[in-house]
N, CA, C and O of each residue as an XYZ file, in Angstrom:
808
protein
N       0.845     -1.202      0.000
C       0.000      0.000      0.000
C       0.879      1.251      0.000
O       1.805      1.366      0.803
N       0.585      2.183     -0.902
C       1.365      3.399     -1.011
C       1.000      4.368      0.111
O      -0.176      4.664      0.322
N       2.008      4.861      0.829
C       1.770      5.848      1.880
C       1.844      7.238      1.272
O       2.800      7.566      0.570
N       0.842      8.047      1.540
C       0.773      9.403      0.994
C       1.017     10.404      2.115
O       0.319     10.396      3.128
N       2.010     11.263      1.926
C       2.302     12.295      2.921
C       1.387     13.490      2.689
O       1.261     13.948      1.553
N       0.753     14.001      3.725
C      -0.154     15.147      3.550
C       0.622     16.434      3.270
O       1.478     16.828      4.062
N       0.328     17.079      2.162
C       1.038     18.313      1.812
C       0.774     19.425      2.816
O       1.583     20.343      2.951
N      -0.357     19.350      3.524
C      -0.675     20.365      4.531
C       0.079     20.120      5.829
O       0.076     20.964      6.725
N       0.738     18.938      5.929
C       1.535     18.635      7.105
C       0.740     17.980      8.208
O      -0.465     17.760      8.086
N       1.443     17.668      9.301
C       0.802     17.098     10.481
C       1.757     17.222     11.669
O       2.808     17.854     11.563
N       1.392     16.624     12.783
C       2.168     16.786     14.002
C       3.036     15.600     14.362
O       3.407     15.447     15.526
N       3.372     14.750     13.394
C       4.181     13.570     13.691
C       5.511     13.962     14.326
O       6.082     15.002     13.998
N       6.005     13.113     15.249
C       7.295     13.329     15.915
C       8.250     12.217     15.499
O       8.300     11.166     16.138
N       8.996     12.443     14.445
C       9.945     11.455     13.935
C      11.170     12.181     13.388
O      11.152     13.394     13.184
N      12.230     11.419     13.157
C      13.393     11.949     12.451
C      13.368     11.379     11.038
O      13.173     10.179     10.843
N      13.565     12.250     10.062
C      13.351     11.881      8.657
C      14.527     12.321      7.800
O      14.964     13.470      7.868
N      15.033     11.401      6.998
C      16.021     11.741      5.993
C      15.325     12.103      4.694
O      14.398     11.411      4.273
N      15.759     13.171      4.060
C      15.191     13.622      2.791
C      16.185     13.334      1.671
O      17.283     13.891      1.646
N      15.798     12.466      0.750
C      16.648     12.141     -0.392
C      15.955     12.619     -1.657
O      15.036     11.969     -2.156
N      16.399     13.756     -2.173
C      15.785     14.322     -3.365
C      16.472     13.841     -4.628
O      17.626     13.414     -4.598
N      15.750     13.914     -5.741
C      16.355     13.509     -7.004
C      15.333     13.344     -8.095
O      14.126     13.407     -7.861
N      15.839     13.128     -9.302
C      14.952     12.899    -10.447
C      14.427     11.469    -10.460
O      13.324     11.222    -10.949
N      15.205     10.521     -9.927
C      14.835      9.114     -9.929
C      14.454      8.684    -11.346
O      13.341      8.227    -11.604
N      15.416      8.848    -12.252
C      15.165      8.650    -13.686
C      16.050      7.545    -14.279
O      16.895      7.832    -15.127
N      15.872      6.282    -13.848
C      14.888      5.779    -12.892
C      15.501      5.645    -11.500
O      16.695      5.874    -11.303
N      14.651      5.266    -10.535
C      15.150      4.901     -9.212
C      15.944      3.606     -9.335
O      15.633      2.762    -10.175
N      16.971      3.448     -8.496
C      17.823      2.257     -8.612
C      18.375      1.856     -7.244
O      18.106      2.497     -6.227
N      19.161      0.767     -7.255
C      19.680      0.187     -6.022
C      20.493      1.190     -5.210
O      20.474      1.150     -3.980
N      21.206      2.090     -5.889
C      22.005      3.085     -5.176
C      21.151      3.964     -4.287
O      21.555      4.291     -3.171
N      19.955      4.359     -4.768
C      19.040      5.154     -3.950
C      18.616      4.366     -2.707
O      18.557      4.902     -1.600
N      18.327      3.096     -2.918
C      17.888      2.252     -1.811
C      19.012      2.071     -0.792
O      18.769      2.088      0.414
N      20.234      1.900     -1.277
C      21.376      1.748     -0.371
C      21.568      2.998      0.483
O      21.835      2.900      1.681
N      21.432      4.177     -0.137
C      21.558      5.429      0.614
C      20.494      5.493      1.708
O      20.787      5.833      2.854
N      19.261      5.164      1.342
C      18.164      5.216      2.316
C      18.406      4.256      3.478
O      18.203      4.615      4.638
N      18.834      3.047      3.169
C      19.071      2.062      4.220
C      20.223      2.475      5.127
O      20.145      2.317      6.345
N      21.289      3.003      4.536
C      22.426      3.444      5.332
C      22.038      4.603      6.233
O      22.471      4.676      7.383
N      21.226      5.504      5.714
C      20.790      6.648      6.512
C      19.962      6.184      7.703
O      20.137      6.683      8.815
N      19.061      5.231      7.476
C      18.256      4.703      8.579
C      19.151      4.105      9.661
O      18.931      4.327     10.852
N      20.154      3.349      9.243
C      21.018      2.654     10.194
C      22.036      3.579     10.849
O      22.168      3.598     12.072
N      22.758      4.347     10.030
C      23.888      5.134     10.543
C      23.452      6.414     11.247
O      24.140      6.894     12.148
N      22.315      6.965     10.843
C      21.846      8.211     11.446
C      20.748      7.983     12.475
O      20.315      8.922     13.143
N      20.299      6.747     12.604
C      19.254      6.442     13.574
C      17.931      7.096     13.240
O      17.198      7.515     14.136
N      17.613      7.189     11.939
C      16.383      7.852     11.506
C      15.184      6.911     11.615
O      15.323      5.687     11.611
N      14.017      7.517     11.712
C      12.781      6.731     11.726
C      12.295      6.431     10.312
O      11.756      5.357     10.045
N      12.491      7.397      9.405
C      12.013      7.256      8.027
C      12.974      7.956      7.073
O      13.756      8.821      7.470
N      12.894      7.557      5.796
C      13.536      8.297      4.714
C      12.467      8.570      3.662
O      11.756      7.661      3.234
N      12.361      9.827      3.251
C      11.418     10.200      2.196
C      12.184     10.417      0.902
O      13.107     11.230      0.846
N      11.799      9.685     -0.141
C      12.374      9.858     -1.460
C      11.566     10.945     -2.169
O      10.441     10.710     -2.609
N      12.153     12.128     -2.272
C      11.451     13.268     -2.860
C      11.661     13.266     -4.373
O      12.687     13.739     -4.863
N      10.701     12.742     -5.098
C      10.811     12.677     -6.554
C      10.532     14.070     -7.122
O       9.432     14.604     -6.981
N      11.538     14.637     -7.759
C      11.432     16.018     -8.234
C      10.532     16.134     -9.458
O      10.647     15.327    -10.381
N       9.636     17.124     -9.484
C       8.838     17.353    -10.691
C       9.690     17.883    -11.833
O       9.274     17.824    -12.990
N      10.876     18.400    -11.528
C      11.775     18.919    -12.561
C      13.002     19.545    -11.943
O      12.920     20.621    -11.350
N      14.152     18.879    -12.074
C      15.392     19.392    -11.505
C      15.903     20.553    -12.353
O      16.192     20.357    -13.534
N      16.024     21.763    -11.786
C      16.470     22.921    -12.571
C      17.877     22.777    -13.138
O      18.233     23.478    -14.086
N      18.690     21.871    -12.567
C      20.067     21.711    -13.021
C      20.230     20.589    -14.038
O      21.341     20.328    -14.500
N      19.127     19.919    -14.392
C      19.222     18.815    -15.337
C      18.404     19.099    -16.589
O      17.340     19.716    -16.537
N      18.934     18.630    -17.716
C      18.237     18.781    -18.992
C      16.982     17.918    -18.993
O      16.932     16.875    -18.342
N      15.974     18.364    -19.730
C      14.758     17.573    -19.861
C      14.912     16.472    -20.896
O      14.067     15.582    -20.988
N      15.984     16.527    -21.675
C      16.237     15.487    -22.673
C      16.434     14.147    -21.971
O      17.265     14.025    -21.071
N      15.675     13.157    -22.384
C      15.785     11.833    -21.788
C      15.110     11.700    -20.434
O      15.207     10.649    -19.799
N      14.428     12.746    -19.978
C      13.751     12.695    -18.679
C      12.384     12.024    -18.840
O      11.541     12.492    -19.606
N      12.176     10.941    -18.122
C      10.901     10.231    -18.180
C       9.798     11.081    -17.544
O      10.087     11.970    -16.744
N       8.538     10.813    -17.896
C       7.425     11.540    -17.270
C       7.459     11.376    -15.753
O       7.929     10.367    -15.227
N       6.950     12.388    -15.070
C       6.980     12.382    -13.601
C       6.323     11.139    -13.023
O       6.875     10.524    -12.110
N       5.158     10.754    -13.532
C       4.437      9.601    -12.996
C       5.272      8.328    -13.110
O       5.229      7.474    -12.224
N       6.023      8.202    -14.188
C       6.860      7.017    -14.392
C       8.024      6.992    -13.409
O       8.375      5.938    -12.879
N       8.621      8.160    -13.168
C       9.735      8.238    -12.230
C       9.263      7.973    -10.799
O       9.949      7.306    -10.024
N       8.092      8.499    -10.462
C       7.522      8.271     -9.135
C       7.239      6.793     -8.925
O       7.521      6.252     -7.856
N       6.687      6.140     -9.933
C       6.374      4.720     -9.816
C       7.641      3.889     -9.651
O       7.649      2.909     -8.906
N       8.723      4.281    -10.353
C       9.981      3.536    -10.217
C      10.516      3.645     -8.800
O      11.097      2.692     -8.280
N      10.324      4.811     -8.164
C      10.767      4.998     -6.784
C       9.890      4.192     -5.825
O      10.393      3.594     -4.874
N       8.594      4.178     -6.071
C       7.680      3.438     -5.192
C       7.901      1.932     -5.297
O       7.673      1.197     -4.336
N       8.345      1.475     -6.466
C       8.572      0.046     -6.660
C       9.910     -0.407     -6.089
O      10.202     -1.602     -6.049
N      10.719      0.549     -5.649
C      12.084      0.250     -5.225
C      12.145     -0.548     -3.929
O      13.037     -1.380     -3.762
N      11.225     -0.313     -3.021
C      11.324     -0.942     -1.700
C       9.949     -1.234     -1.125
O       8.955     -0.579     -1.439
N       9.937     -2.251     -0.267
C       8.719     -2.580      0.476
C       8.872     -2.220      1.946
O       7.983     -2.489      2.753
N       9.994     -1.616      2.287
C      10.238     -1.187      3.661
C       9.324      0.003      3.974
O       9.443      1.043      3.326
N       8.429     -0.121      4.935
C       7.490      0.970      5.218
C       8.174      2.236      5.740
O       7.559      3.301      5.786
N       9.446      2.119      6.133
C      10.179      3.293      6.614
C      10.720      4.140      5.477
O      11.147      5.272      5.701
N      10.709      3.609      4.256
C      11.216      4.336      3.090
C      10.025      4.694      2.208
O       9.386      3.816      1.628
N       9.733      5.975      2.113
C       8.505      6.446      1.466
C       8.843      7.266      0.223
O       9.445      8.334      0.326
N       8.460      6.772     -0.933
C       8.608      7.542     -2.174
C       7.397      8.459     -2.298
O       6.255      8.005     -2.226
N       7.653      9.746     -2.484
C       6.544     10.705     -2.418
C       6.591     11.758     -3.527
O       7.650     12.135     -4.027
N       5.397     12.209     -3.879
C       5.240     13.302     -4.849
C       4.967     14.626     -4.142
O       4.452     15.562     -4.754
N       5.311     14.709     -2.857
C       4.931     15.884     -2.074
C       5.559     17.165     -2.626
O       4.964     18.236     -2.513
N       6.747     17.072     -3.218
C       7.363     18.276     -3.779
C       6.518     18.837     -4.916
O       6.355     20.051     -5.036
N       5.981     17.947     -5.752
C       5.111     18.389     -6.844
C       3.819     18.980     -6.287
O       3.325     19.986     -6.797
N       3.268     18.357     -5.239
C       2.026     18.872     -4.664
C       2.235     20.198     -3.937
O       1.305     20.993     -3.803
N       3.460     20.430     -3.469
C       3.784     21.728     -2.875
C       4.050     22.781     -3.941
O       4.124     23.973     -3.645
N       4.195     22.322     -5.205
C       4.445     23.243     -6.305
C       5.861     23.795     -6.311
O       6.089     24.940     -6.701
N       6.830     22.958     -5.869
C       8.211     23.434     -5.752
C       9.165     22.626     -6.623
O       8.959     21.437     -6.867
N      10.233     23.315     -7.092
C      11.308     22.642     -7.828
C      12.665     22.918     -7.198
O      13.654     22.274     -7.547
N      12.719     23.870     -6.273
C      13.983     24.231     -5.646
C      14.023     23.707     -4.217
O      13.080     23.885     -3.446
N      15.130     23.060     -3.881
C      15.275     22.428     -2.575
C      15.080     23.403     -1.427
O      14.470     23.056     -0.416
N      15.592     24.616     -1.571
C      15.500     25.580     -0.468
C      14.048     25.865     -0.102
O      13.721     26.008      1.076
N      13.179     25.949     -1.101
C      11.765     26.202     -0.821
C      11.084     24.948     -0.288
O      10.258     25.026      0.621
N      11.428     23.794     -0.853
C      10.840     22.541     -0.390
C      11.150     22.313      1.083
O      10.254     22.005      1.869
N      12.420     22.465      1.460
C      12.823     22.237      2.845
C      12.129     23.218      3.787
O      11.646     22.828      4.850
N      12.080     24.481      3.398
C      11.430     25.485      4.241
C       9.956     25.150      4.468
O       9.452     25.276      5.584
N       9.273     24.728      3.417
C       7.856     24.391      3.540
C       7.653     23.129      4.377
O       6.737     23.073      5.198
N       8.495     22.121      4.178
C       8.365     20.894      4.966
C       8.583     21.169      6.449
O       7.865     20.629      7.291
N       9.561     22.001      6.774
C       9.810     22.336      8.179
C       8.626     23.093      8.783
O       8.301     22.917      9.957
N       7.997     23.925      7.982
C       6.860     24.692      8.467
C       5.635     23.793      8.661
O       4.889     23.961      9.625
N       5.429     22.848      7.753
C       4.215     22.037      7.791
C       4.354     20.776      8.648
O       3.355     20.184      9.058
N       5.595     20.371      8.915
C       5.839     19.250      9.816
C       6.764     19.764     10.930
O       7.927     19.366     10.995
N       6.265     20.631     11.794
C       7.125     21.351     12.738
C       7.810     20.475     13.786
O       8.803     20.896     14.378
N       7.305     19.277     14.025
C       7.900     18.406     15.039
C       8.850     17.360     14.449
O       9.448     16.573     15.182
N       8.980     17.357     13.135
C       9.889     16.413     12.483
C      11.306     16.978     12.478
O      11.513     18.161     12.207
N      12.268     16.128     12.776
C      13.681     16.506     12.690
C      14.208     15.974     11.356
O      14.396     14.769     11.189
N      14.441     16.876     10.418
C      14.853     16.487      9.077
C      16.371     16.469      8.937
O      17.079     17.235      9.589
N      16.856     15.574      8.069
C      18.248     15.539      7.642
C      18.257     15.428      6.127
O      17.596     14.554      5.566
N      19.004     16.314      5.453
C      19.115     16.214      3.997
C      20.201     15.194      3.668
O      21.290     15.230      4.242
N      19.898     14.280      2.736
C      20.834     13.238      2.332
C      21.342     13.524      0.932
O      20.559     13.841      0.037
N      22.650     13.414      0.737
C      23.197     13.599     -0.612
C      24.477     12.781     -0.763
O      25.169     12.485      0.211
N      24.770     12.428     -2.012
C      26.026     11.779     -2.311
C      27.128     12.824     -2.410
O      26.860     14.023     -2.475
N      28.377     12.349     -2.422
C      29.508     13.260     -2.538
C      29.440     14.064     -3.829
O      29.902     15.205     -3.868
N      28.871     13.487     -4.890
C      28.714     14.234     -6.142
C      27.786     15.427     -5.937
O      27.983     16.478     -6.546
N      26.777     15.269     -5.083
C      25.878     16.379     -4.783
C      26.574     17.492     -4.034
O      26.298     18.669     -4.267
N      27.487     17.129     -3.125
C      28.214     18.158     -2.376
C      29.144     18.942     -3.299
O      29.344     20.141     -3.109
N      29.717     18.260     -4.306
C      30.558     18.961     -5.285
C      29.739     20.018     -6.023
O      30.219     21.127     -6.262
N      28.509     19.673     -6.380
C      27.650     20.581     -7.151
C      26.849     21.540     -6.271
O      26.172     22.431     -6.783
N      26.922     21.366     -4.966
C      26.078     22.131     -4.043
C      26.139     23.646     -4.274
O      25.091     24.289     -4.208
N      27.293     24.249     -4.538
C      27.326     25.697     -4.753
C      26.518     26.173     -5.965
O      26.283     27.372     -6.113
N      26.093     25.250     -6.832
C      25.265     25.620     -7.978
C      23.788     25.664     -7.607
O      22.975     26.196     -8.363
N      23.437     25.115     -6.457
C      22.036     25.082     -6.055
C      21.590     26.479     -5.621
O      22.385     27.262     -5.101
N      20.339     26.771     -5.836
C      19.793     28.058     -5.412
C      19.838     28.172     -3.887
O      19.308     27.323     -3.171
N      20.483     29.240     -3.407
C      20.577     29.570     -1.984
C      21.066     28.360     -1.165
O      20.464     27.984     -0.159
N      22.158     27.777     -1.623
C      22.658     26.557     -0.988
C      23.098     26.787      0.453
O      22.960     25.898      1.294
N      23.620     27.957      0.740
C      23.998     28.238      2.135
C      22.770     28.265      3.038
O      22.831     27.841      4.192
N      21.667     28.760      2.513
C      20.415     28.780      3.264
C      19.942     27.354      3.544
O      19.464     27.066      4.641
N      20.072     26.464      2.567
C      19.694     25.063      2.772
C      20.488     24.472      3.934
O      19.929     23.818      4.815
N      21.810     24.714      3.921
C      22.679     24.186      4.975
C      22.323     24.762      6.337
O      22.541     24.116      7.362
N      21.776     25.975      6.353
C      21.346     26.595      7.613
C      20.022     25.997      8.093
O      19.793     25.874      9.296
N      19.155     25.625      7.150
C      17.826     25.125      7.499
C      17.839     23.699      8.027
O      17.052     23.356      8.910
N      18.722     22.870      7.496
C      18.642     21.444      7.779
C      20.047     20.837      7.828
O      20.899     21.208      7.021
N      20.303     19.912      8.758
C      21.601     19.230      8.755
C      21.727     18.348      7.518
O      20.723     17.938      6.936
N      22.956     18.061      7.122
C      23.217     17.338      5.881
C      24.122     16.142      6.153
O      25.129     16.258      6.851
N      23.757     15.003      5.598
C      24.598     13.809      5.647
C      25.088     13.523      4.237
O      24.289     13.424      3.306
N      26.382     13.392      4.080
C      26.999     13.157      2.772
C      27.541     11.734      2.724
O      28.250     11.300      3.632
N      27.204     11.010      1.658
C      27.677      9.640      1.490
C      28.664      9.568      0.334
O      28.565     10.345     -0.616
N      29.622      8.636      0.408
C      30.660      8.567     -0.627
C      30.130      8.155     -1.981
O      29.151      7.417     -2.088
N      30.807      8.653     -3.035
C      30.524      8.266     -4.409
C      31.856      8.142     -5.141
O      32.713      9.016     -5.010
N      32.046      7.065     -5.914
C      33.316      6.880     -6.608
C      33.671      8.080     -7.479
O      32.844      8.560     -8.254
N      34.893      8.555     -7.348
C      35.372      9.656     -8.166
C      34.990     11.030     -7.656
O      35.426     12.033     -8.221
N      34.183     11.106     -6.599
C      33.709     12.400     -6.109
C      34.064     12.674     -4.647
O      34.071     13.827     -4.217
N      34.356     11.634     -3.895
C      34.512     11.807     -2.452
C      35.598     12.816     -2.096
O      35.352     13.730     -1.309
N      36.787     12.669     -2.659
C      37.877     13.586     -2.334
C      37.579     14.994     -2.857
O      37.888     15.987     -2.197
N      36.977     15.069     -4.047
C      36.598     16.378     -4.585
C      35.612     17.075     -3.655
O      35.701     18.281     -3.425
N      34.681     16.304     -3.131
C      33.658     16.878     -2.252
C      34.264     17.386     -0.957
O      33.978     18.504     -0.529
N      35.101     16.566     -0.333
C      35.645     16.917      0.975
C      36.680     18.032      0.896
O      37.025     18.629      1.915
N      37.177     18.319     -0.308
C      38.140     19.412     -0.484
C      37.574     20.509     -1.383
O      38.315     21.368     -1.859
N      36.272     20.479     -1.613
C      35.642     21.419     -2.524
C      35.137     22.683     -1.850
O      35.328     22.891     -0.652
N      34.488     23.523     -2.649
C      34.036     24.833     -2.184
C      33.005     24.734     -1.068
O      33.095     25.451     -0.072
N      32.024     23.845     -1.231
C      30.976     23.742     -0.215
C      31.547     23.273      1.115
O      31.227     23.834      2.164
N      32.397     22.238      1.075
C      32.993     21.730      2.308
C      33.830     22.803      2.994
O      33.874     22.872      4.222
N      34.493     23.637      2.201
C      35.310     24.707      2.768
C      34.442     25.747      3.470
O      34.737     26.155      4.593
N      33.374     26.172      2.806
C      32.491     27.185      3.386
C      31.818     26.656      4.654
O      31.630     27.395      5.620
N      31.461     25.382      4.643
C      30.698     24.792      5.748
C      31.581     24.069      6.771
O      31.067     23.364      7.640
N      32.892     24.237      6.674
C      33.823     23.425      7.469
C      33.577     23.526      8.975
O      33.775     22.548      9.695
N      33.152     24.682      9.455
C      32.969     24.837     10.904
C      31.755     24.064     11.418
O      31.629     23.834     12.620
N      30.863     23.664     10.513
C      29.685     22.918     10.933
C      29.825     21.420     10.821
O      28.899     20.682     11.158
N      30.993     20.950     10.343
C      31.159     19.496     10.186
C      31.332     18.842     11.548
O      32.084     19.321     12.396
N      30.617     17.736     11.738
C      30.723     16.988     12.992
C      31.471     15.691     12.725
O      31.449     15.198     11.597
N      32.133     15.126     13.730
C      32.870     13.873     13.540
C      31.942     12.748     13.098
O      30.755     12.734     13.423
N      32.512     11.804     12.348
C      31.721     10.668     11.880
C      30.995      9.983     13.028
O      29.845      9.568     12.887
N      31.677      9.868     14.169
C      31.105      9.164     15.318
C      29.871      9.870     15.880
O      29.075      9.261     16.595
N      29.716     11.149     15.557
C      28.579     11.918     16.074
C      27.421     11.972     15.084
O      26.445     12.688     15.309
N      27.524     11.220     13.991
C      26.510     11.300     12.936
C      25.115     10.936     13.440
O      24.126     11.480     12.950
N      25.018     10.031     14.404
C      23.705      9.630     14.905
C      22.997     10.771     15.628
O      21.791     10.693     15.862
N      23.718     11.822     15.984
C      23.105     12.976     16.643
C      22.770     14.088     15.662
O      22.303     15.154     16.062
N      23.007     13.839     14.367
C      22.877     14.898     13.372
C      21.468     15.493     13.337
O      21.311     16.713     13.286
N      20.450     14.640     13.364
C      19.072     15.139     13.313
C      18.768     16.052     14.492
O      18.072     17.056     14.341
N      19.287     15.707     15.659
C      19.042     16.515     16.852
C      19.841     17.812     16.834
O      19.417     18.807     17.422
N      20.981     17.811     16.172
C      21.830     19.006     16.134
C      21.207     20.124     15.304
O      21.403     21.303     15.599
N      20.461     19.759     14.274
C      19.774     20.762     13.467
C      20.641     21.395     12.402
O      21.788     21.000     12.191
N      20.066     22.397     11.728
C      20.745     23.066     10.629
C      22.077     23.664     11.023
O      22.315     23.987     12.187
N      22.946     23.807     10.029
C      24.275     24.332     10.275
C      25.302     23.253     10.546
O      26.487     23.548     10.701
N      24.858     21.991     10.605
C      25.758     20.876     10.865
C      25.717     19.890      9.699
O      24.697     19.752      9.023
N      26.831     19.214      9.475
C      26.861     18.174      8.453
C      27.904     17.133      8.811
O      28.826     17.387      9.586
N      27.737     15.952      8.226
C      28.656     14.859      8.494
C      28.882     14.061      7.222
O      28.002     13.959      6.367
N      30.066     13.503      7.116
C      30.381     12.571      6.028
C      30.319     11.164      6.603
O      30.911     10.883      7.645
N      29.597     10.279      5.914
C      29.433      8.907      6.379
C      30.331      7.995      5.555
O      29.952      7.613      4.448
N      31.505      7.634      6.055
C      32.394      6.766      5.284
C      31.788      5.384      5.123
O      31.001      4.935      5.956
N      32.169      4.709      4.030
C      31.645      3.375      3.806
C      31.809      2.979      2.361
O      32.520      3.650      1.612
N      31.157      1.889      1.947
C      31.249      1.415      0.566
C      30.785      2.485     -0.413
O      29.847      3.232     -0.134
N      31.453      2.551     -1.569
C      31.107      3.539     -2.575
C      30.379      2.854     -3.725
O      30.974      2.064     -4.457
N      29.097      3.154     -3.883
C      28.277      2.548     -4.926
C      28.368      3.400     -6.186
O      28.023      4.582     -6.176
N      28.836      2.784     -7.274
C      29.033      3.542     -8.507
C      27.864      3.514     -9.466
O      27.937      4.124    -10.533
N      26.783      2.823     -9.121
C      25.647      2.747    -10.027
C      25.011      4.116    -10.208
O      24.966      4.911     -9.270
N      24.517      4.395    -11.412
C      23.867      5.674    -11.670
C      22.680      5.470    -12.593
O      22.612      4.489    -13.334
N      21.741      6.416    -12.538
C      20.573      6.349    -13.413
C      20.994      6.489    -14.874
O      20.388      5.876    -15.752
N      22.024      7.288    -15.142
C      22.516      7.470    -16.508
C      22.988      6.136    -17.075
O      22.687      5.794    -18.219
N      23.730      5.387    -16.265
C      24.225      4.081    -16.701
C      23.068      3.127    -16.965
O      23.083      2.383    -17.946
N      22.066      3.148    -16.091
C      20.921      2.249    -16.275
C      20.152      2.583    -17.544
O      19.694      1.686    -18.252
N      20.009      3.881    -17.835
C      19.312      4.261    -19.076
C      20.101      3.832    -20.303
O      19.522      3.422    -21.308
N      21.427      3.926    -20.220
C      22.266      3.502    -21.332
C      22.152      2.009    -21.564
O      22.101      1.552    -22.706
N      22.109      1.241    -20.470
C      21.950     -0.212    -20.597
C      20.608     -0.552    -21.240
O      20.526     -1.436    -22.093
N      19.557      0.156    -20.824
C      18.233     -0.098    -21.365
C      18.185      0.221    -22.849
O      17.521     -0.477    -23.615
N      18.888      1.278    -23.263
C      18.901      1.661    -24.673
C      19.616      0.621    -25.536
O      19.285      0.437    -26.707
N      20.615     -0.065    -24.933
C      21.378     -1.063    -25.682
C      20.665     -2.405    -25.729
O      20.961     -3.249    -26.576
N      19.715     -2.596    -24.803
C      19.046     -3.898    -24.706
C      18.117     -4.146    -25.900
O      17.476     -5.195    -25.977
């Protein structure tokens, strides 16, 4: 049964990891991130925020929103991992606005933004990225070819005073915005681009 998050919000008291993306299509790497976040950060849930349209990605080769959402919903049967269209129902495409609205409408939820090291490399390109880092704590997971770039990149430099030790990652949700942690571990190289290329060759 598909769980639907109310766009108007509610009073639930949980800690939630937010994993945004195009999910074009959703794949094992997304599921691995969600599972690691649940375990390593001690979260109650992870919400897969299927974007109605990523401003930094071309629309060429982008599957319809309904198809991408369905691929995310089919990814897992774990009730703690929820694929949702709430960003589309909120009418948002920019993370800074989505996060602000979610915090306002779910005031008792402790959110953590989840991203791969490739996302941290690109973070300075996001709209009002410093504001995002102020609004919500961030957990960064390794990605082949990006981890060292991320940890020595512009975003990591600007946010260096808010980095917490790996051992303190389980407290990240409670620490709130302005804090971030890198979660060392296996580096999954699978990507949606690779999966689409395989499908095209099949």
